[in-house]
C-alpha positions in Angstrom: 0.2 -0.4 -0.1 1.4 3.5 -0.8 1.4 5.9 2.0 0.5 9.0 -0.1 -2.1 7.6 -2.8 -4.7 6.9 0.0 -5.2 10.4 1.1 -5.1 13.8 -0.6 -7.4 16.8 -1.3 -10.9 16.2 -2.4 -9.9 17.8 -5.7 -7.4 15.1 -6.3 -8.5 12.3 -4.2 -10.5 12.4 -1.2 -8.2 14.1 1.5 -6.4 17.3 1.8 -3.1 17.9 3.8 -1.4 20.5 5.6 0.5 23.3 6.7 1.1 26.2 9.4 2.1 27.1 12.7 2.3 27.1 16.6 3.8 29.4 19.4 2.5 32.2 21.2 3.5 35.7 20.7 2.1 39.0 18.9 3.8 41.7 16.8 2.6 45.3 16.2 1.6 45.9 12.7 3.6 48.7 10.7 0.9 48.9 8.1 3.0 47.4 5.4 3.8 43.8 4.2 5.7 43.3 7.4 5.4 43.8 11.2 7.5 45.2 13.5 8.8 43.1 16.1 10.1 39.4 16.1 8.2 36.3 15.2 8.8 32.7 16.1 5.8 31.0 14.1 2.8 31.4 12.2 0.8 31.9 15.1 2.6 35.1 16.1 1.3 36.7 12.8 -2.3 34.7 12.1 -4.4 37.8 13.4 -3.2 39.9 10.7 -3.7 37.1 8.3 0.2 36.9 7.5 2.9 34.5 7.9 6.3 34.6 9.8 9.4 34.6 8.0 12.1 32.4 9.7 14.8 34.2 8.0 13.7 37.6 9.2 11.6 36.8 12.0 9.0 39.2 10.6 5.4 38.6 9.8 4.9 38.8 5.9 2.4 38.1 3.0 3.7 35.1 1.7 6.9 32.4 2.0 6.4 31.0 -1.1 4.2 31.5 -4.2 1.5 29.2 -3.4 0.6 31.4 -0.2 -0.6 33.9 -2.6 -3.1 31.7 -4.5 -4.2 32.6 -8.2 -5.2 30.6 -11.0 -3.5 27.6 -12.6 -4.8 27.9 -16.5 -5.2 31.4 -17.3 -5.8 34.8 -15.4 -4.4 36.0 -12.5 -1.8 34.8 -10.1 0.7 36.1 -7.8 4.3 35.2 -7.1 5.9 35.7 -3.5 8.9 38.5 -3.7 10.4 39.6 -0.5 7.6 38.6 1.7 5.0 40.1 -0.6 2.5 38.9 -3.1 3.2 40.2 -6.5 0.8 39.4 -9.5 1.4 37.9 -12.6 -0.5 36.4 -15.4 -1.0 32.8 -15.9 -0.5 30.7 -19.2 -0.4 27.6 -21.1 1.7 29.0 -23.6 2.7 32.2 -25.0 -0.6 33.1 -26.9 -1.8 33.6 -23.4 0.6 36.4 -22.6 0.6 40.1 -23.4 2.8 41.7 -25.8 6.5 41.6 -24.9 6.0 38.8 -22.8 6.5 34.7 -23.4 4.9 31.8 -21.2 7.3 29.9 -19.0 5.4 26.4 -19.3 7.1 25.0 -16.5 5.8 27.5 -14.0 2.8 28.5 -15.8 3.5 32.3 -16.0 4.0 34.8 -18.2 7.4 36.3 -17.9 9.8 38.9 -19.7 12.1 36.1 -21.1 13.3 32.5 -21.2 16.5 32.6 -23.0 18.7 35.7 -24.4 16.7 35.7 -27.5 13.7 37.0 -26.0 15.3 40.4 -25.1 16.4 43.2 -27.3 19.6 43.0 -28.9 22.7 43.4 -26.3 20.6 42.2 -23.4 20.7 39.1 -21.5 17.9 37.1 -19.7 18.8 36.9 -15.9 16.0 35.4 -13.5 13.2 35.7 -16.5 14.1 39.7 -16.9 16.0 41.5 -19.6 19.2 43.1 -18.2 21.4 45.4 -20.1 24.7 43.3 -21.1 27.9 44.8 -20.1 31.7 44.2 -20.5 32.9 46.7 -17.6 31.1 49.1 -15.4 31.3 51.9 -18.1 28.4 49.9 -19.7 26.1 50.5 -16.9 26.9 53.7 -15.0 24.4 56.0 -17.0 21.7 53.5 -15.5 23.4 54.1 -12.5 24.2 50.3 -12.2 27.2 48.1 -12.1 28.0 45.2 -14.1 28.0 41.8 -13.0 30.6 39.8 -14.8 29.0 36.6 -13.8 26.0 37.2 -15.6 27.5 40.3 -18.0 24.6 42.0 -17.0 23.7 45.6 -15.4 22.4 45.2 -11.7 21.9 47.6 -9.2 24.4 46.1 -6.7 27.1 43.5 -6.4 28.1 43.7 -2.8 26.7 45.3 0.3 28.9 48.1 0.3 27.3 49.3 -3.1 23.9 50.0 -1.3 23.3 52.5 1.0 22.9 52.6 5.0 20.5 50.1 6.2 20.4 48.2 2.6 22.1 45.0 1.8 22.8 43.4 -1.8 20.6 40.4 -2.7 20.5 38.9 -6.0 21.7 42.0 -7.8 19.5 44.6 -5.9 19.5 46.6 -2.7 17.0 45.3 -0.2 16.3 46.7 3.4 18.5 45.0 6.4 16.6 43.0 8.7 18.7 43.4 12.0 22.3 44.9 12.7 24.9 42.6 11.8 26.0 40.4 14.8 23.2 41.8 17.2 21.1 39.6 19.4 17.8 39.3 20.3 15.3 37.0 22.0 12.0 34.9 21.1 10.6 32.8 23.7 13.9 31.0 25.2 15.4 31.2 21.7 18.3 33.6 21.2 18.6 35.0 17.5 22.1 36.3 16.0 22.0 38.6 13.2 24.1 37.5 10.3 27.2 39.5 9.1 24.9 41.2 6.1 22.2 42.0 8.4 19.9 39.8 5.8 18.4 37.8 8.6 18.8 35.8 11.5 20.7 32.5 11.8 19.1 29.3 13.5 17.6 30.2 16.8 19.9 28.9 19.8 18.0 27.3 22.9 18.8 29.1 25.9 19.7 26.4 28.8 17.6 28.3 31.0 15.6 31.6 29.5 16.4 34.4 26.8 16.1 37.8 28.4 16.7 41.1 26.7 19.1 43.6 28.3 20.1 47.2 27.0 22.7 45.4 24.7 20.8 42.9 23.3 19.6 39.2 23.9 21.3 37.0 26.5 20.8 33.6 27.8 20.5 33.6 31.6 24.0 31.4 32.1 25.7 33.6 29.6 25.9 31.0 26.7 24.6 33.7 24.4 27.0 32.5 21.5 26.3 36.1 20.1 27.5 38.8 22.0 25.6 40.6 24.5 27.5 39.5 27.8 27.4 37.1 30.3 24.5 37.1 32.7 25.9 34.8 35.6 25.3 31.3 36.2 22.3 29.3 35.2 21.7 28.8 38.9 21.0 32.3 39.5 18.9 33.5 36.8 18.1 37.4 36.4 14.2 38.0 37.5 14.5 41.7 36.9 11.3 42.8 34.8 12.4 46.7 35.0 13.5 49.0 32.2 14.8 47.1 29.2 16.0 43.9 31.1 12.5 41.9 30.6 12.5 38.2 31.3 11.2 36.5 27.9 8.5 33.7 28.5 9.2 30.3 27.3 7.1 27.9 25.1 7.4 24.5 24.3 7.2 25.5 20.5 10.9 27.2 21.1 12.2 24.0 21.3 13.6 23.1 17.9 12.8 19.5 18.5 9.3 20.1 19.3 6.8 18.9 16.2 3.8 20.0 18.0 2.7 20.3 21.8 -0.9 20.5 20.4 -2.2 23.1 23.2 -2.9 26.0 20.8 -5.9 23.7 19.6 -5.9 24.8 16.0 -4.4 21.7 14.3 -1.2 23.3 13.0 2.1 22.2 13.9 5.1 24.3 15.2 6.4 26.3 12.0 10.2 26.8 13.2 13.3 25.2 11.6 11.8 24.4 8.3 8.7 22.6 9.9 5.4 23.3 8.0 2.4 21.1 8.2 -1.3 20.3 9.2 -3.0 17.2 11.2 -5.4 15.0 9.3 -7.1 11.5 9.3 -7.3 9.4 6.2 -7.8 5.8 5.4 -11.5 5.3 6.6 -14.6 6.9 6.0 -15.7 6.3 9.6 -12.8 7.9 11.5 -13.2 11.0 13.3 -12.6 14.0 13.1 -13.9 13.6 9.8 -11.1 13.1 6.7 -12.2 15.8 4.7 -11.9 18.4 7.7 -8.5 20.2 7.5 -6.6 20.9 9.5 -8.3 18.8 12.4 -8.1 20.4 15.4 -6.5 18.9 18.8 -9.0 18.0 21.6 -9.3 18.7 25.2 -7.7 16.0 27.3 -9.8 15.1 30.2 -8.4 14.6 32.6 -5.4 16.5 31.7 -2.0 14.8 31.4 0.2 16.5 34.0 0.1 20.2 32.7 -1.0 19.1 28.9 -4.3 20.0 28.3 -4.4 19.2 24.4 -3.8 16.1 22.3 -4.7 14.7 19.0 -7.4 12.5 19.0 -8.8 9.5 16.6 -11.3 7.1 17.0 -13.5 4.7 14.7 -16.3 2.4 15.7 -16.2 -1.6 15.4 -15.8 -2.6 11.6 -14.6 0.7 10.1 -11.3 1.1 11.9 -9.7 -1.0 9.2 -6.9 1.6 7.5 -7.4 4.2 9.9 -4.8 7.0 9.9 -4.0 10.0 12.1 -1.2 11.8 10.4 0.8 14.8 10.0 3.1 16.5 7.1 6.3 18.0 8.2 6.9 20.0 4.7 3.5 20.7 3.2 1.7 23.8 3.3 -2.1 22.8 2.3 -2.8 24.9 -0.4 -6.2 24.1 -2.4 -4.6 22.8 -5.4 -1.2 21.2 -4.6 1.3 20.7 -6.9 4.5 18.6 -6.5 6.4 21.9 -6.2 4.2 22.6 -3.0 5.8 19.7 -1.4 9.1 20.0 0.4 11.4 17.7 2.7 12.4 18.4 6.3 16.2 17.3 7.3 16.0 15.4 10.8 19.4 14.0 10.3 20.7 15.7 13.4 18.1 13.6 15.4 17.7 9.9 16.8 14.0 9.5 16.1 10.4 10.6 17.2 8.9 10.5 20.4 5.5 11.0 21.6 3.1 10.5 24.4 0.3 7.5 23.7 -2.8 6.4 25.0 -4.9 3.9 23.2 -7.6 1.2 23.2 -8.5 -1.5 20.5 -5.0 -1.4 19.8 -4.4 -4.9 20.8 -2.0 -5.5 18.1 0.2 -2.7 18.6 0.2 0.8 17.0 2.3 1.3 13.5 4.3 4.6 13.4 5.3 5.4 9.6 7.9 8.0 9.0 8.1 9.0 5.5 11.1 10.4 3.3 11.5 11.5 -0.1 12.4 8.2 -1.6 9.2 6.5 -0.4 6.9 9.3 -1.3 5.3 9.6 -4.7 6.5 12.0 -7.0 3.3 13.8 -7.4 3.7 14.4 -3.6 6.9 16.0 -4.0 9.0 12.6 -3.5 11.1 10.5 -5.9 9.3 7.5 -5.6 7.5 5.8 -8.6 5.1 3.1 -8.4 5.6 1.1 -5.6 5.8 3.1 -2.6 5.7 2.0 1.0 7.2 3.9 4.1 9.6 2.5 6.5 7.5 1.9 10.0 7.9 0.4 13.5 5.1 -1.3 15.5 5.2 -0.1 19.2 3.1 -1.5 22.1 0.1 0.9 23.8 -2.2 0.8 26.6 -5.1 2.7 27.8 -2.8 4.4 30.1 -0.9 7.3 29.0 2.9 5.8 28.4 6.1 7.8 26.8 7.2 6.0 23.2 10.4 6.5 21.3 10.5 5.4 17.7 14.1 5.5 16.7 15.2 6.0 13.1 17.3 3.1 13.4 14.4 0.7 14.2 12.4 1.8 11.0 12.1 -0.8 8.2 9.7 -2.3 5.8 9.9 0.6 3.5 10.3 0.0 -0.2 13.4 2.3 -0.2 16.0 2.8 2.5 15.0 5.3 5.3 16.8 8.7 4.7 16.2 11.1 8.0 17.6 13.9 5.8 14.2 13.9 3.7 11.4 13.4 6.0 7.9 14.1 4.4 5.1 12.9 6.9 4.5 10.8 10.1 1.4 8.5 10.2 0.1 6.6 13.1 -1.9 3.7 11.7 -4.2 1.1 12.8 -2.9 -2.5 12.7 -5.1 -5.1 10.7 -8.8 -5.0 11.3 -9.3 -4.5 15.4 -11.8 -6.7 17.1 -13.5 -3.7 18.4 -13.6 0.2 18.2 -10.6 2.3 18.3 -9.5 5.3 20.2 -6.2 6.9 20.0 -4.6 9.9 21.6 -1.1 11.3 20.8 0.4 14.3 22.8 3.8 16.1 22.5 5.2 14.7 19.1 8.8 15.8 19.2 12.1 14.9 17.7 15.0 13.4 20.0 
């Protein structure tokens, strides 16, 4: 049985898939395409109808073209450019395009050029736009540009120093810097360090105790800030000051880069940080609840709570209808209405040993199958590289009616049509084994890497 062919959006098969966020923070809108203040996940921006850009930590309209919507067979569409949706015309061939444009059939959109022959004489096609050709800066200075000798074309900048204050050079254009190079900041218990160019933040650093803001920037409370900002004393004596600029930043499970989803926000979206993006779903049986046509499926209230956890993912099915039941989540799919292979991605989990979760289940006398898919076992129409026989690697674990903590090492996964590759994960599924003798009830909580 393939792992992707049994579920998909109703427009393609019958089940939709996935995409967006979690965390707890808010930021102040500046009225433009971004917002002031840092964000850690889409939840920080959702009230404004925006997404969190993990490289700039700002709320933006889009991260990829699929965030902008638009048609696919003629008419208006939009690309995502610097976090904003920029309109374009969709096309099947160049007859659909206005004068002076050609159709990029691989992307289904009208562009200025595909090759140099589409441009005027003495111009080059670079990134679907015509640029004046050059042999030296003298050929470009009249247009207040410089010669990029790599592409032999005139551009606005070659290096950061070619741009003014507060600007950085990106792909030949001057763009606003996001942060002061080398500066530090806090989001949740994560320390953020600005890149040398000021174009964005690097991967968040988890503080051992907490991250807090001081007059000189963010710092970990034990001094392990890894990016300046000064020591703040030993971890056993954290600074609890809340006056002036020295403000404690609250912690959140979604600030832990290992966390896939703690389910506590109740919205069915996983944490969106470090490249994770996805929604929870059910599949495989028309009688599983929540209904497999609902996307994302929200997390449910745990009663009584599991320690401090009050929400978890829940799936149930009546006797005789549990066969094939699946509770799953994608790690790199954003859930657009008409998905294309390019909308799917892979998540690199090679730094981790496996996944772990809390589970409570009844009706699983033969155990619970945990399937972890990678690109090699995912069909090509879902962004993978598998052709016809596509079976994910899995491990069977024992579960009981009481909460238990389960680890599923990547090394224990087997049975797939291709070897498991932790650097290219696509989705995780919790599957009913065989045909249960009774009704099934499954709870999953705090899904994480370890």
